[in-house]
C-alpha positions in Angstrom: 174.5 281.9 169.8 174.9 285.1 171.9 177.5 287.9 171.4 179.1 289.9 174.1 181.0 293.2 173.4 183.1 294.7 176.1 184.4 298.2 175.5 187.6 298.2 177.5 190.1 301.3 177.9 193.0 299.7 175.9 190.7 297.5 173.5 187.3 296.4 172.5 186.8 292.7 172.8 184.0 290.5 171.1 183.1 287.0 171.9 180.4 284.6 170.6 179.2 282.0 173.0 177.1 279.0 171.8 173.9 277.8 173.4 176.0 275.3 175.7 177.7 278.3 177.2 181.1 277.6 175.4 183.0 280.3 173.8 183.4 279.7 170.0 185.1 282.8 168.7 186.7 285.9 169.9 188.3 289.0 168.5 189.6 292.4 169.7 190.8 295.8 168.3 193.1 298.3 170.0 192.3 301.6 171.5 194.5 304.5 172.5 194.1 307.1 175.3 194.8 310.6 175.0 196.4 312.7 177.9 196.7 316.1 176.7 197.5 317.5 180.2 198.4 316.2 183.6 195.6 314.2 185.2 193.7 314.1 181.9 192.6 311.0 180.4 190.2 311.0 177.2 189.0 308.9 174.2 187.2 309.9 171.0 183.9 308.0 171.0 184.3 307.5 167.3 187.1 305.4 168.1 185.0 303.2 170.3 182.6 302.6 167.4 185.5 301.8 165.0 187.1 299.5 167.3 184.0 297.7 168.4 182.7 297.1 164.9 186.2 295.9 163.8 186.2 293.5 166.5 182.8 292.1 165.8 183.3 292.0 162.1 186.5 290.0 162.7 184.4 287.2 164.2 183.5 284.4 161.7 180.7 285.2 159.5 179.0 281.8 159.9 178.8 282.4 163.8 177.7 286.0 163.5 174.7 284.9 161.3 173.5 282.7 164.1 173.7 285.3 167.1 170.3 285.8 168.8 171.3 288.4 171.1 173.9 291.1 171.8 175.1 292.1 175.3 177.1 295.1 176.2 179.9 295.6 178.8 182.2 298.7 179.0 184.7 300.9 181.0 182.6 302.7 183.7 182.3 306.4 184.7 183.2 307.8 181.2 181.4 311.1 180.5 180.1 311.2 177.0 178.4 314.4 176.4 176.0 314.4 173.3 174.1 317.4 171.6 170.5 317.2 170.5 171.3 315.1 167.4 173.3 312.6 169.6 176.7 314.0 168.3 179.6 314.0 170.8 180.5 317.4 171.9 184.0 316.7 173.1 186.3 313.7 173.7 184.9 311.4 176.4 186.5 312.1 180.1 187.4 308.5 181.2 187.4 306.8 184.5 191.0 307.3 185.3 190.9 311.0 184.6 191.6 313.1 187.8 191.0 316.7 186.8 187.9 317.0 188.7 189.2 316.7 192.2 188.2 320.2 193.2 184.5 319.6 192.1 184.2 316.7 194.2 184.5 318.7 197.3 181.9 321.3 195.7 179.5 318.6 195.1 179.7 317.2 198.6 179.3 320.6 200.1 176.2 321.3 197.7 174.5 318.1 198.5 175.3 316.8 202.0 173.2 313.6 201.6 175.5 312.5 198.7 177.0 309.5 200.6 173.7 308.4 201.9 172.1 308.5 198.4 174.8 306.9 196.3 176.7 304.9 198.8 179.9 306.4 197.6 182.2 309.4 198.1 182.6 312.0 195.4 185.7 311.0 193.5 187.3 312.5 190.4 186.9 309.3 188.4 183.0 309.3 188.8 181.0 311.0 186.1 179.1 313.7 188.1 182.3 315.5 189.1 183.4 315.5 185.2 180.2 317.2 184.3 180.7 319.8 187.0 184.1 320.5 185.7 182.7 320.8 182.2 180.0 323.2 183.5 182.8 325.3 185.1 185.5 325.2 182.5 183.6 324.5 179.2 180.3 326.4 179.7 179.6 326.5 176.0 179.8 322.8 175.8 177.8 322.3 178.9 174.9 324.4 177.5 174.8 322.3 174.5 174.6 319.0 176.3 171.3 317.3 175.9 172.4 313.6 177.0 175.0 312.2 179.0 175.9 308.6 178.3 178.4 306.1 179.5 180.8 304.5 177.0 179.1 301.3 176.3 175.7 303.1 176.1 177.2 305.4 173.4 177.7 302.2 171.3 174.0 301.4 172.1 172.8 304.6 170.8 174.7 304.2 167.7 173.6 300.7 166.9 170.0 301.1 168.1 169.1 304.8 168.4 168.2 304.3 172.3 169.4 306.2 175.1 169.4 303.5 177.9 171.7 302.2 180.6 171.9 299.5 183.2 171.9 299.7 187.0 175.5 298.6 187.5 177.0 301.0 185.1 174.7 304.0 186.3 175.9 303.5 190.0 179.2 304.8 188.9 177.9 308.1 187.8 177.1 309.6 191.5 173.6 310.3 189.9 172.0 307.0 191.0 170.0 306.4 194.4 171.9 302.9 194.6 169.6 301.7 197.2 166.3 302.5 195.3 167.9 301.7 191.9 166.7 305.0 190.3 168.0 308.3 189.4 168.4 310.8 192.4 166.8 314.2 191.5 168.9 315.7 194.4 172.2 314.5 192.8 171.2 315.7 189.2 170.2 319.1 190.6 173.6 319.3 192.2 175.4 319.3 188.7 172.8 321.4 187.0 171.1 318.4 185.2 167.7 317.1 184.8 166.1 313.6 184.3 165.9 314.4 180.6 169.7 314.3 180.3 169.8 310.8 181.6 169.2 307.6 179.8 166.4 305.3 180.7 167.3 302.6 183.5 167.1 299.0 183.0 168.3 295.9 184.8 171.3 294.3 183.2 169.1 291.1 182.2 166.5 293.2 180.3 166.1 293.8 176.6 166.5 297.6 175.8 165.8 297.5 172.1 167.2 295.9 168.8 169.9 296.6 166.2 168.9 299.1 163.7 169.0 297.7 160.1 172.0 299.6 159.1 174.0 298.5 162.2 172.9 295.1 161.7 174.2 295.2 158.0 177.6 296.7 159.1 178.1 294.1 161.8 177.0 291.1 159.7 174.4 290.3 162.4 170.6 289.7 162.2 168.5 292.5 163.9 168.9 291.0 167.3 167.6 292.2 170.6 170.2 294.2 172.8 170.6 293.5 176.4 171.2 296.4 179.0 174.3 294.7 180.0 176.7 295.8 182.7 179.6 297.9 183.6 182.9 296.0 183.2 183.3 294.8 186.7 179.7 293.5 187.0 179.9 291.8 183.6 183.0 290.2 184.7 181.5 288.8 187.8 178.7 287.5 185.8 181.1 285.7 183.6 182.8 284.2 186.5 179.4 283.1 188.2 180.1 285.5 191.0 176.4 286.2 191.9 175.9 285.0 195.6 176.5 287.0 198.8 180.1 286.2 199.9 181.4 285.2 196.4 184.2 287.5 195.1 186.3 288.2 192.1 189.8 289.6 191.6 190.2 291.5 188.4 193.6 291.9 186.9 193.0 294.2 184.0 194.1 297.8 183.1 192.8 298.5 186.8 192.4 296.1 189.5 189.2 295.3 191.4 188.3 293.2 194.4 184.5 292.7 193.9 182.3 291.4 196.6 178.6 290.6 196.2 176.2 291.5 198.8 172.5 290.8 199.3 171.8 294.4 200.1 173.1 298.0 199.7 176.2 298.0 202.2 178.3 301.1 201.7 181.5 301.9 203.5 182.1 305.4 202.1 184.8 306.7 204.6 187.5 304.2 203.1 186.9 304.8 199.5 185.0 301.5 198.6 182.2 301.5 196.2 178.9 300.2 196.7 177.0 299.6 193.5 174.2 297.6 192.1 175.0 294.4 190.6 174.1 293.4 187.0 171.3 291.1 188.2 168.2 292.2 190.1 167.9 292.7 193.9 171.7 292.3 194.2 174.5 294.7 195.1 178.2 294.5 195.4 181.2 296.3 197.1 184.3 297.1 195.3 187.8 298.0 196.3 189.5 299.5 193.3 193.2 300.3 192.4 193.6 302.2 189.4 196.6 300.6 188.0 197.0 296.7 188.0 198.2 294.8 185.1 198.9 298.2 183.4 201.4 299.1 186.1 203.3 295.8 185.5 203.0 296.4 181.8 204.5 300.0 182.2 207.4 298.6 184.4 208.2 296.0 181.7 208.5 298.7 179.2 210.7 300.9 181.5 212.9 297.9 182.2 213.4 297.2 178.6 211.5 294.1 178.0 210.2 293.5 174.5 206.9 292.2 175.7 204.8 291.6 178.9 205.2 287.9 178.3 209.0 288.2 178.3 208.8 290.3 181.3 206.7 288.0 183.4 208.8 285.0 182.5 211.9 286.9 183.6 210.4 287.8 187.0 209.2 284.3 187.6 212.8 282.9 186.7 214.4 285.5 189.0 212.0 284.7 191.8 212.5 287.9 193.9 212.3 291.7 193.9 215.6 291.9 195.8 214.1 294.0 198.4 212.8 296.6 195.9 209.2 297.9 196.8 206.9 299.5 194.2 203.9 301.8 194.6 201.7 301.2 191.5 199.9 304.5 191.6 200.6 305.3 188.0 197.1 307.0 187.5 196.4 308.1 191.2 194.7 305.8 193.4 191.1 305.2 194.6 190.8 302.5 197.5 191.9 303.4 200.2 193.4 306.7 199.4 191.2 308.5 197.1 194.1 310.5 195.9 194.4 311.5 192.1 197.7 313.0 192.8 199.3 309.7 194.1 202.4 308.8 192.0 204.2 305.4 191.4 207.6 304.9 193.0 210.3 302.5 193.5 212.0 302.2 196.8 215.2 300.1 197.7 217.2 300.2 194.6 220.8 299.1 194.9 223.5 298.4 192.2 222.5 294.9 192.0 218.7 295.6 191.0 218.0 294.0 187.5 215.1 294.5 185.2 213.6 291.3 186.4 213.7 292.3 190.0 211.8 295.6 189.0 209.0 293.6 187.4 208.8 291.2 190.3 208.5 294.4 192.4 205.7 295.6 190.3 203.8 292.1 190.6 204.2 292.5 194.4 203.2 296.1 194.7 200.0 295.4 192.8 199.4 292.3 195.2 200.0 294.6 198.3 197.4 297.4 196.9 194.9 294.5 196.7 195.7 293.6 200.3 194.8 297.2 201.1 191.5 296.9 199.5 190.9 293.5 201.1 191.3 295.0 204.6 189.0 297.9 203.7 186.4 295.5 202.6 186.7 293.5 205.8 186.4 296.6 207.9 183.2 297.5 206.1 181.6 294.4 207.1 182.4 292.2 204.0 182.6 288.6 204.5 184.6 287.0 201.5 184.1 283.3 201.1 185.7 282.5 197.7 187.7 284.6 195.3 187.9 283.9 191.5 190.6 285.6 189.5 189.5 287.1 186.1 191.0 289.3 183.4 194.2 289.2 181.3 196.5 288.9 184.4 194.6 285.5 185.1 197.1 283.9 182.7 200.0 284.2 185.1 199.9 281.5 187.6 203.0 282.9 189.2 201.4 286.2 189.9 198.5 284.2 191.4 200.9 282.7 193.8 202.2 286.0 195.0 198.5 287.3 195.3 197.4 284.3 197.1 200.4 284.6 199.6 199.9 288.3 200.1 196.1 288.0 200.5 196.4 284.9 202.7 193.6 283.1 200.9 193.3 280.6 198.0 192.4 281.8 194.5 190.2 280.0 192.0 191.0 280.1 188.5 188.1 278.8 186.3 188.1 277.9 182.7 188.0 281.1 180.4 188.7 283.3 183.4 190.8 285.8 181.2 187.7 286.4 179.1 185.9 288.3 181.8 183.4 291.0 180.9 182.8 290.0 177.3 181.9 286.7 178.5 179.7 288.1 181.1 177.9 290.4 178.6 176.9 287.5 176.4 175.5 285.8 179.4 173.3 288.8 180.0 172.2 288.7 176.3 171.0 285.2 176.7 169.2 286.0 180.0 167.4 288.8 178.3 166.4 286.9 175.2 165.5 283.7 176.9 164.3 284.5 180.3 166.1 281.4 181.5 167.0 281.1 185.3 170.2 282.8 186.2 171.7 279.8 187.9 171.2 277.9 184.8 172.8 280.3 182.4 175.7 281.4 184.8 176.5 277.9 186.3 180.2 278.2 187.4 182.8 276.9 185.0 185.1 274.2 185.8 188.1 275.3 188.2 191.3 275.0 186.2 193.4 275.6 189.1 193.4 276.5 192.7 196.4 278.5 193.9 197.0 278.4 197.7 199.2 280.7 199.7 202.8 279.6 200.1 203.7 279.6 203.8 207.0 281.1 203.6 205.9 283.8 201.2 202.9 284.5 203.2 205.3 285.2 206.3 207.8 287.2 204.3 205.0 289.5 202.5 203.2 290.0 205.8 206.3 291.6 207.1 207.0 293.6 203.9 203.4 294.8 203.6 203.6 297.3 206.4 206.9 298.8 205.1 205.1 298.9 201.7 202.1 300.7 203.3 204.3 303.2 205.1 206.1 304.2 201.8 202.9 306.0 200.6 202.3 307.7 203.9 205.8 308.9 204.1 206.1 310.3 200.6 202.4 311.5 200.0 203.5 315.2 201.0 206.1 315.0 198.3 203.7 314.3 195.5 202.9 317.2 193.1 199.5 318.6 193.8 199.1 320.6 190.6 195.6 320.9 189.3 194.4 320.4 185.8 
């Protein structure tokens, strides 16, 4: 058996998969996000350890005792600053933190080759601008920093004592030469860092170490090997068997990601897409990222007074319309295609007839429109999408799938276990690391539970509304508050 741990933003999820590839157990533990100032988003690394160990220890003991390997997946970009003893110096600055927008311009001015080296433009969500912000605003913290690790890799350090990471997660730092799959000296120098600050790089399918005796005892596991693993999106793609060029996944989690596999490094920097290493060797991917997906729908459900997201989704489906209301889902700013940390959510078209159900329906549609924006960007960047598999918690809603398929004008595949996503991919990476089996054997696609095709009349209606929705951001962008941190 193999264990996969996904350290998300809102929870830590652990799964155990047997030798046939079937999930036999899962558990999760909740996490909170701190937002002490506008644009800020932080978590205490100690909370990651507590939640992750709680999730793992909630799995049946009889299965934990049979685990042969552990794979790690996690939220990307988070800046976790450690002193010489490995103690966090401050709360981790998360992927959806927008405070470092000024530092992005400074880094690009200082290193003109940034976009060529990294395949990405500098955005506040990436790790390097966060360190530039700390260097400027918290110099005493910066001077004490000896290691910078990503969220899942802090867990690795606590459990193994190793400072290591994988290629996919490292791609989201702006310190990686993504084509060469190696740290870039130019990019490190640009933020006042050196190779010694960085963890050692591994491919996602490699073993990086093994659990310490104390960690194994706390977790109720043998002293098993630990795989390098992957950032959450690459791990989710592995879990969904999205590994060949042209295969794509659409992730409906806290954020939303349209992830397209490529056989080579193919950046499209100008339109805020990401070009990263995949979790398997000699493979890359492009991503269009929206910062609020299922989380935006959940937020609207709370605003509209629903007791739960399940109740809200059911009400929206029963109502069947947004009644002309449009919704911008930019509750945490936006990446693709706007690269705008100041972007805000908005409703447009409210009337006295608007109902709570129509607001939730508008949120479902608004996220679908944001994905359509991302799909257009991938196409313009030369991406050729052949199949799309839906993953993440939002994959539980077939009705939302109908809206998404109609807006995107393409069929969507829903495979068995699609909602498990990154944790399942992390377990697969653990198996690959321990057994060295062929990737095609371990990551064979699961059975398709459902294929959702575009509905002709919805496709036509949404094609007309999409341009109005797109114009809403352009028309209101100048009204958005531009205050700094």
